[in-house]
C-alpha positions as CSV (number, residue, x, y, z in Angstrom):
1,X,-22.7,25.0,5.3
2,X,-26.4,24.3,5.0
3,X,-26.2,21.8,7.9
4,X,-24.6,24.4,10.2
5,X,-27.1,27.1,9.2
6,X,-29.9,24.7,10.1
7,X,-28.8,24.5,13.7
8,X,-31.9,25.1,15.9
9,X,-30.9,27.7,18.0
10,X,-25.0,33.7,20.3
11,X,-21.9,32.9,21.2
12,X,-19.6,32.2,24.1
13,X,-16.6,30.5,22.7
14,X,-13.1,30.2,24.2
15,X,-13.1,27.9,27.2
16,X,-16.5,28.1,28.9
17,X,-17.6,29.2,32.3
18,X,-16.1,27.9,35.5
19,X,-19.6,27.7,37.0
20,X,-22.9,27.9,35.2
21,X,-24.2,30.2,38.0
22,X,-21.7,32.9,36.9
23,X,-23.2,32.9,33.4
24,X,-26.7,33.2,35.0
25,X,-25.6,36.2,36.9
26,X,-23.9,37.8,33.9
27,X,-20.3,37.6,35.2
28,X,-17.3,35.4,35.0
29,X,-14.6,36.7,37.3
30,X,-15.7,34.8,40.4
31,X,-15.8,37.7,42.9
32,X,-17.6,38.4,46.2
33,X,-17.2,35.0,47.8
34,X,-18.1,32.9,44.7
35,X,-14.6,31.5,44.3
36,X,-15.5,28.4,46.4
37,X,-18.2,27.5,43.9
38,X,-15.7,26.3,41.3
39,X,-12.1,24.9,41.5
40,X,-10.7,27.2,38.9
41,X,-12.3,30.7,38.5
42,X,-11.7,32.5,35.2
43,X,-9.9,35.3,37.1
44,X,-6.9,33.6,38.7
45,X,-6.7,36.3,41.3
46,X,-9.8,34.9,42.9
47,X,-7.7,32.0,44.1
48,X,-5.8,34.1,46.5
49,X,-6.5,33.1,50.1
50,X,-8.4,29.9,49.2
51,X,-7.9,26.9,51.5
52,X,-8.7,23.2,51.3
53,X,-9.5,21.5,48.0
54,X,-12.3,21.8,45.5
55,X,-13.5,20.0,42.4
56,X,-15.6,21.3,39.5
57,X,-17.0,19.8,36.4
58,X,-19.0,21.7,33.7
59,X,-20.1,18.8,31.5
60,X,-22.3,20.8,29.1
61,X,-22.1,24.2,27.5
62,X,-24.0,24.9,24.3
63,X,-24.5,28.3,22.6
64,X,-26.3,28.5,19.2
65,X,-27.5,31.3,17.1
66,X,-29.3,31.6,13.7
67,X,-30.9,34.4,11.8
68,X,-32.7,36.1,10.2
69,X,-34.5,32.7,9.8
70,X,-34.2,31.4,13.3
71,X,-34.1,28.0,14.9
72,X,-37.7,28.6,16.2
73,X,-38.8,29.2,12.6
74,X,-37.4,25.8,11.6
75,X,-38.9,24.0,14.6
76,X,-42.3,25.5,14.0
77,X,-42.2,24.4,10.3
78,X,-42.6,20.8,11.5
79,X,-41.4,17.6,9.8
80,X,-43.5,18.0,6.6
81,X,-42.8,19.7,3.3
82,X,-42.3,23.4,3.6
83,X,-45.2,25.4,2.0
84,X,-44.3,27.9,-0.7
85,X,-45.7,30.7,1.4
86,X,-43.4,29.8,4.3
87,X,-40.4,29.6,2.0
88,X,-41.2,32.9,0.4
89,X,-41.6,34.5,3.8
90,X,-38.2,33.2,4.9
91,X,-36.5,34.5,1.7
92,X,-38.2,37.9,2.2
93,X,-36.9,38.1,5.7
94,X,-33.3,37.6,4.5
95,X,-33.8,40.2,1.7
96,X,-30.5,41.1,0.2
97,X,-28.6,40.2,3.4
98,X,-27.0,37.0,4.7
99,X,-28.4,34.0,6.6
100,X,-25.9,33.5,9.5
101,X,-25.4,30.7,11.9
102,X,-23.1,30.1,14.9
103,X,-22.2,27.4,17.3
104,X,-20.1,27.4,20.5
105,X,-19.9,24.3,22.6
106,X,-17.7,23.1,25.3
107,X,-16.7,20.1,27.3
108,X,-15.5,21.1,30.7
109,X,-13.7,22.8,32.2
110,X,-12.8,20.0,34.6
111,X,-11.0,21.8,37.5
112,X,-9.2,20.7,40.7
113,X,-7.9,23.1,43.3
114,X,-5.7,22.7,46.3
115,X,-5.3,25.8,48.3
116,X,-4.6,28.7,46.0
117,X,-3.2,26.5,43.1
118,X,-5.6,25.0,40.6
119,X,-5.5,22.9,37.4
120,X,-8.1,22.9,34.7
121,X,-8.7,21.4,31.3
122,X,-11.4,22.2,28.7
123,X,-12.3,21.6,25.1
124,X,-14.1,24.1,22.9
125,X,-15.9,23.9,19.5
126,X,-16.3,27.1,17.4
127,X,-18.2,27.5,14.2
128,X,-19.6,30.3,12.0
129,X,-21.4,30.2,8.6
130,X,-22.8,32.7,6.2
131,X,-25.1,32.2,3.2
132,X,-26.2,35.0,0.8
133,X,-29.8,35.3,-0.3
134,X,-29.0,33.6,-3.7
135,X,-27.7,30.5,-1.9
136,X,-30.7,30.3,0.4
137,X,-33.0,30.6,-2.7
138,X,-31.2,27.7,-4.2
139,X,-31.8,25.6,-1.1
140,X,-35.4,26.5,-0.8
141,X,-36.5,26.5,-4.4
142,X,-33.9,24.7,-6.4
143,X,-32.1,26.0,-9.5
144,X,-35.4,27.0,-11.1
145,X,-35.5,29.8,-8.5
146,X,-38.4,31.5,-6.7
147,X,-40.3,32.3,-9.9
148,X,-39.9,28.9,-11.4
149,X,-37.8,30.1,-14.3
150,X,-34.1,29.3,-14.7
151,X,-32.1,32.3,-13.4
152,X,-28.6,33.4,-12.5
153,X,-27.3,33.0,-8.9
154,X,-24.2,34.4,-7.3
155,X,-22.9,32.9,-4.1
156,X,-20.6,35.8,-3.1
157,X,-20.4,36.1,0.7
158,X,-20.6,32.4,1.4
159,X,-18.3,31.4,4.2
160,X,-17.6,28.7,6.8
161,X,-15.2,28.9,9.7
162,X,-14.7,26.2,12.4
163,X,-12.1,25.1,15.0
164,X,-11.7,22.7,17.9
165,X,-9.1,23.0,20.6
166,X,-8.3,21.9,24.2
167,X,-6.6,24.0,26.8
168,X,-4.8,22.8,29.9
169,X,-3.8,25.4,32.5
170,X,-2.4,25.8,36.0
171,X,-3.4,28.9,38.0
172,X,-2.1,30.6,41.2
173,X,-3.4,33.5,43.2
174,X,-1.8,35.5,46.0
175,X,-2.1,38.6,48.1
176,X,1.1,40.7,48.1
177,X,0.2,42.2,51.5
178,X,-2.4,40.1,53.3
179,X,-2.8,42.7,56.1
180,X,-3.3,45.6,53.7
181,X,-6.8,47.2,53.5
182,X,-8.3,47.6,50.9
183,X,-7.1,44.1,49.9
184,X,-5.3,43.5,46.6
185,X,-5.0,40.0,45.0
186,X,-3.1,39.0,41.9
187,X,-3.2,35.8,39.9
188,X,-1.5,34.1,36.9
189,X,-2.6,31.2,34.8
190,X,-0.1,29.4,32.5
191,X,-1.7,27.3,29.9
192,X,-1.0,25.2,26.8
193,X,-3.5,25.1,24.0
194,X,-3.8,22.1,21.6
195,X,-5.6,22.7,18.3
196,X,-7.4,19.6,17.0
197,X,-9.2,20.7,13.8
198,X,-9.6,23.8,11.6
199,X,-11.6,24.7,8.5
200,X,-11.9,28.0,6.7
201,X,-13.9,28.4,3.4
202,X,-14.7,31.4,1.3
203,X,-16.6,31.8,-1.9
204,X,-14.3,32.9,-4.7
205,X,-16.8,34.0,-7.4
206,X,-19.3,31.1,-7.7
207,X,-22.0,31.7,-10.4
208,X,-24.9,29.6,-11.6
209,X,-26.3,30.6,-15.0
210,X,-29.8,29.1,-15.3
211,X,-30.4,29.8,-19.0
212,X,-27.2,28.2,-20.1
213,X,-27.4,25.3,-17.6
214,X,-23.9,26.0,-16.4
215,X,-22.4,26.5,-13.0
216,X,-19.0,27.5,-11.7
217,X,-18.6,26.8,-8.0
218,X,-15.4,28.1,-6.4
219,X,-15.1,27.4,-2.7
220,X,-11.4,27.3,-1.8
221,X,-10.8,25.7,1.6
222,X,-8.0,25.3,4.2
223,X,-8.5,22.5,6.7
224,X,-6.5,20.2,8.9
225,X,-5.6,16.8,7.3
226,X,-1.9,16.3,7.6
227,X,-2.2,13.4,10.0
228,X,-0.3,15.2,12.8
229,X,-1.4,14.6,16.4
230,X,-1.4,18.3,17.3
231,X,-2.2,20.4,14.2
232,X,-2.1,23.5,16.4
233,X,-0.2,24.3,19.6
234,X,1.0,27.1,21.8
235,X,1.5,28.3,25.3
236,X,0.2,31.4,26.9
237,X,-0.5,33.3,30.1
238,X,-3.6,35.0,31.7
239,X,-3.2,37.6,34.4
240,X,-5.8,38.9,36.9
241,X,-6.3,41.3,39.7
242,X,-9.0,41.8,42.4
243,X,-9.5,44.8,44.7
244,X,-11.7,44.3,47.7
245,X,-12.8,47.4,49.7
246,X,-15.8,48.6,51.7
247,X,-17.5,49.5,48.4
248,X,-17.4,45.9,47.1
249,X,-15.0,43.9,44.9
250,X,-13.6,44.9,41.5
251,X,-11.8,42.5,39.3
252,X,-9.8,42.7,36.1
253,X,-8.6,39.8,34.0
254,X,-6.6,39.8,30.8
255,X,-7.0,36.5,28.9
256,X,-4.1,35.4,26.6
257,X,-2.0,38.4,27.7
258,X,0.7,36.6,25.8
259,X,0.2,33.6,23.6
260,X,2.2,31.6,21.0
261,X,-0.6,29.5,19.6
262,X,-0.5,28.8,15.9
263,X,-1.5,26.2,13.3
264,X,1.2,24.1,11.8
265,X,1.5,24.5,8.0
266,X,2.4,20.9,7.6
267,X,-0.8,19.8,9.3
268,X,-3.0,22.0,6.9
269,X,-4.2,21.1,3.4
270,X,-5.6,23.4,0.7
271,X,-8.3,22.4,-1.7
272,X,-9.4,24.6,-4.6
273,X,-13.0,23.4,-4.2
274,X,-13.8,23.9,-7.9
275,X,-16.8,22.4,-9.6
276,X,-17.6,23.3,-13.3
277,X,-20.9,22.1,-14.8
278,X,-21.6,22.6,-18.5
279,X,-24.6,20.7,-19.8
280,X,-24.0,17.1,-18.9
281,X,-20.3,17.5,-18.3
282,X,-18.9,17.9,-14.7
283,X,-15.3,18.8,-13.7
284,X,-14.2,18.9,-10.1
285,X,-11.0,19.8,-8.3
286,X,-10.9,18.8,-4.6
287,X,-7.3,17.5,-4.5
288,X,-5.4,18.1,-1.3
289,X,-2.4,20.4,-1.8
290,X,0.2,22.0,0.6
291,X,-1.3,25.1,2.3
292,X,1.5,27.2,0.7
293,X,-0.6,27.0,-2.5
294,X,-3.6,28.6,-1.0
295,X,-4.5,32.2,-1.7
296,X,-2.7,34.6,0.7
297,X,-6.0,36.0,2.0
298,X,-7.3,32.5,2.9
299,X,-4.0,31.7,4.7
300,X,-4.3,34.9,6.7
301,X,-7.8,34.0,7.7
302,X,-6.7,30.5,8.9
303,X,-3.9,32.0,11.0
304,X,-6.3,34.3,12.7
305,X,-8.6,31.5,13.8
306,X,-7.2,31.1,17.3
307,X,-8.1,31.8,20.9
308,X,-8.5,35.6,21.3
309,X,-6.9,38.1,23.6
310,X,-9.7,39.6,25.8
311,X,-10.1,41.9,28.8
312,X,-12.8,41.5,31.5
313,X,-13.8,44.1,34.1
314,X,-16.3,43.3,36.8
315,X,-17.7,44.9,40.0
316,X,-19.7,43.2,42.6
317,X,-21.5,45.0,45.5
318,X,-23.5,43.5,48.3
319,X,-26.9,45.1,48.8
320,X,-27.9,43.0,51.7
321,X,-26.5,39.8,53.3
322,X,-28.5,37.8,50.7
323,X,-28.4,40.0,47.6
324,X,-25.5,41.0,45.4
325,X,-25.4,43.2,42.3
326,X,-22.9,42.5,39.5
327,X,-21.8,44.7,36.6
328,X,-19.6,43.2,33.9
329,X,-17.8,44.6,30.9
330,X,-16.1,42.3,28.4
331,X,-14.1,43.5,25.5
332,X,-12.3,41.3,22.9
333,X,-9.0,43.0,22.0
334,X,-8.5,41.0,18.8
335,X,-11.0,41.1,16.0
336,X,-11.5,39.1,12.8
337,X,-11.8,35.4,13.2
338,X,-10.1,35.1,16.6
339,X,-12.8,33.5,18.7
340,X,-13.5,34.5,22.2
341,X,-16.5,35.3,24.4
342,X,-18.2,38.2,22.7
343,X,-18.2,41.8,23.9
344,X,-20.7,42.4,26.6
345,X,-22.2,45.0,28.9
346,X,-24.2,43.2,31.6
347,X,-25.9,43.9,34.9
348,X,-26.9,40.9,37.1
349,X,-28.3,40.2,40.5
350,X,-27.7,37.2,42.8
351,X,-30.1,36.2,45.6
352,X,-29.4,33.6,48.3
353,X,-33.0,32.6,48.9
354,X,-32.2,29.7,51.2
355,X,-29.1,28.3,52.7
356,X,-29.1,25.7,50.0
357,X,-30.6,27.7,47.1
358,X,-29.3,30.7,45.1
359,X,-31.0,32.4,42.2
360,X,-29.6,34.8,39.6
361,X,-30.5,36.8,36.6
362,X,-29.0,39.4,34.3
363,X,-29.7,41.7,31.3
364,X,-27.7,43.8,29.0
365,X,-26.1,43.8,25.5
366,X,-23.9,41.2,24.0
367,X,-22.3,42.0,20.6
368,X,-25.0,44.6,19.9
369,X,-27.9,42.2,20.8
370,X,-30.1,42.3,23.8
371,X,-29.6,39.5,26.3
372,X,-31.6,38.2,29.2
373,X,-30.5,35.3,31.4
374,X,-31.4,33.4,34.5
375,X,-30.1,30.4,36.5
376,X,-30.0,28.5,39.8
377,X,-27.4,27.0,42.1
378,X,-28.4,24.2,44.6
379,X,-26.3,22.9,47.5
380,X,-26.6,19.2,48.0
381,X,-24.5,18.5,51.0
382,X,-20.9,19.4,50.0
383,X,-21.9,19.4,46.3
384,X,-23.0,22.4,44.3
385,X,-25.2,21.9,41.1
386,X,-25.6,25.0,38.9
387,X,-27.6,25.6,35.7
388,X,-27.8,28.8,33.5
389,X,-29.8,29.8,30.5
390,X,-29.8,33.0,28.4
391,X,-31.5,34.3,25.2
392,X,-30.2,36.9,22.7
393,X,-32.1,38.9,20.1
394,X,-31.2,41.6,17.7
395,X,-29.1,42.4,14.7
396,X,-31.1,39.9,12.7
397,X,-30.1,37.0,15.0
398,X,-31.7,35.1,17.7
399,X,-30.0,32.6,19.9
400,X,-29.8,30.8,23.2
401,X,-27.1,29.5,25.5
402,X,-27.2,26.8,28.2
403,X,-24.6,25.7,30.8
404,X,-24.5,23.1,33.5
405,X,-21.9,22.5,36.2
406,X,-21.2,20.3,39.2
407,X,-18.6,21.0,41.9
408,X,-17.7,20.8,45.6
């Protein structure tokens, strides 16, 4: 948990962006002529009318968040010993709240399109951690505490969630009536999701009593470990629509409109995570048990750690031949632990500065935090290279996201 909280850098889980330039512009539905920039757009309806073939690779996507003590604070601290003044300042910033951390990373998607049919595969990594102020005080000052005197510490609120999965999908887009104006396009993506790893940990009443030199650490955990090739599996479907008229293009996509993904009980193991320290005596219990022996609330949390159902609405309007405005609204329908790209209200602009150069930027709110982002797309012959970067601040967290993609 401490290692995850020490990550240097909010959050865009699920399966990543088809093109880093879309992230830079604050959108993901691949509208207004951008479908050709990636083989498999997030909205399958954007495939309608596509011709020829295309290839796209997004080799890197990394999204980190940390707060109230941020990654910048840790980097500025240098490699030496933390001064007492700095440690006290960090603890004061946390107050009675939580130190939170998050990571969302992706490999891919790797996408290939032929005409209006496309195939894509991507792997995603999701992680969240929480540490209460008492746990941070232990990390910074040891069991003597901030005042140098043995004290009592409660770790209530400590948590760690993580998952890794891969999705393989095939998408198709079509126009029901190609001659109709305004023009309607529809699309469907069928996909299979393979879960590779899962971990869910919650504190169950850990207490450290300094005066008695005793500690009772209770961190029950459910994690993969049954030796199965596919600990999680399921199939699902995404649906999308685009509506093109003289006023621009509007798109709507419902991700995981239906999904059967779940984690296999036989692939999960429960560990009580108990450590009892009394004087010089130490007793531990980390034996692996069937997941059926885990507390019901912990089993429920593990079941909810899956790809989320989410709706995206986006409108793109051309201002000039070289400038487009983009308005995006993203809403995750499922809550709790179900990961997915966070709720967002974003406005972006795209500018085709040269035949071979496009620039983009956006601003808005993501999960209650302010966001600013920018990026570039460069045409190198038939190849397109895109990069995007954004920063988030607010709600006690600060974070940054980066994406890179290559396609033709």
